[in-house]
C-alpha positions in Angstrom: -171.8 14.1 -213.6 -170.1 11.1 -212.2 -171.8 7.8 -211.4 -171.5 6.1 -208.1 -172.1 2.4 -208.0 -172.6 0.8 -204.6 -172.3 -3.0 -204.2 -174.0 -4.5 -201.3 -173.1 -8.1 -200.4 -175.5 -10.3 -198.5 -174.4 -13.4 -196.9 -176.9 -16.2 -196.8 -176.1 -19.0 -194.4 -177.5 -22.3 -195.5 -177.6 -24.6 -192.6 -178.6 -28.1 -191.7 -177.4 -29.1 -188.2 -177.5 -32.8 -189.1 -179.9 -33.5 -186.2 -181.0 -37.0 -186.5 -184.2 -37.5 -188.5 -186.6 -39.6 -186.4 -189.3 -41.9 -187.6 -191.7 -43.6 -185.3 -195.2 -45.1 -185.3 -198.0 -43.1 -183.8 -200.4 -46.1 -183.6 -200.0 -49.7 -184.6 -202.5 -52.4 -184.2 -201.9 -55.9 -185.5 -203.5 -56.4 -188.9 -205.4 -53.2 -188.9 -205.2 -50.1 -191.1 -204.2 -48.0 -188.1 -200.6 -47.2 -188.8 -199.5 -43.6 -188.7 -195.8 -42.8 -189.0 -194.2 -39.5 -188.0 -190.9 -38.2 -189.2 -189.3 -35.2 -187.4 -186.2 -33.2 -188.2 -185.0 -29.8 -187.0 -182.1 -27.3 -187.2 -182.3 -26.2 -190.8 -182.3 -22.9 -192.7 -183.8 -21.7 -195.0 -187.2 -23.4 -194.7 -187.4 -24.9 -198.2 -187.1 -28.5 -197.1 -188.4 -31.5 -199.2 -189.6 -34.4 -197.2 -190.7 -37.5 -199.1 -192.2 -40.8 -197.9 -191.6 -44.2 -199.4 -193.1 -47.6 -198.8 -190.8 -50.5 -199.9 -189.1 -48.0 -202.2 -192.2 -46.6 -203.9 -193.1 -43.0 -203.2 -196.3 -42.5 -201.2 -198.4 -39.8 -202.7 -201.5 -39.8 -200.5 -202.0 -39.5 -196.8 -199.0 -37.3 -196.2 -199.2 -34.2 -194.0 -196.1 -32.0 -193.5 -195.6 -28.9 -191.4 -192.6 -26.6 -191.2 -192.3 -24.0 -188.6 -189.6 -21.6 -187.3 -188.2 -22.2 -183.9 -186.8 -19.7 -181.4 -183.2 -19.6 -182.7 -184.3 -18.7 -186.2 -183.9 -22.2 -187.6 -186.7 -24.4 -188.7 -188.2 -27.7 -187.7 -190.4 -30.1 -189.7 -192.8 -32.8 -188.8 -194.4 -35.1 -191.4 -196.9 -37.9 -190.9 -198.2 -40.5 -193.2 -201.2 -42.7 -192.6 -201.2 -46.2 -194.0 -204.6 -47.0 -195.5 -203.9 -50.6 -196.3 -203.7 -53.4 -193.7 -200.4 -53.4 -191.8 -198.0 -56.1 -192.9 -194.9 -57.5 -191.3 -191.6 -56.6 -192.9 -192.8 -53.5 -194.8 -190.2 -50.8 -194.9 -191.2 -47.1 -194.7 -188.7 -44.5 -195.5 -188.7 -40.8 -194.7 -186.3 -38.9 -197.0 -185.2 -35.3 -196.2 -183.7 -33.1 -198.9 -182.3 -29.7 -198.3 -180.1 -27.5 -200.4 -177.4 -27.6 -197.7 -177.2 -31.4 -197.9 -175.0 -33.2 -200.4 -177.1 -36.3 -200.2 -180.6 -36.7 -198.6 -180.9 -37.8 -195.0 -183.1 -40.9 -194.7 -184.7 -42.8 -191.8 -186.3 -46.2 -192.1 -189.0 -47.9 -190.1 -189.6 -51.6 -190.6 -192.9 -53.0 -189.4 -192.4 -55.9 -186.9 -195.7 -57.4 -185.8 -195.9 -59.7 -182.9 -196.0 -63.4 -183.7 -199.5 -64.3 -182.6 -198.7 -68.0 -182.7 -196.5 -67.5 -179.7 -199.1 -65.8 -177.7 -200.6 -68.1 -175.0 -204.2 -69.0 -175.4 -206.4 -68.9 -172.4 -209.6 -71.0 -172.1 -212.7 -69.9 -170.3 -214.8 -72.5 -168.6 
């Protein structure tokens, strides 16, 4: 009896299109706790993506909601939101960091809070 060994080779393509990761506010009201930021990225495969939020360099562990779904071309897209529970402050930097096994270094996107200067707003008087 002779043995027959068959080797099957599978090619796994790991892909990240490098589509720009976007970060934008969903809602921002001066001095309120109503800041929700959204980070979106797409064009990656496989779906094991790690998306991390930072506030001034410190990881945000609460208020994060991330969804990953397959799109029509077989690749994946991700959307993540983070809700700020503290009062919004001028100059705070929020960072969305995307890590994927096809990336040599993580992709990051920053959002810096810029609140309007209320001292420049004209005051109206009511008589």
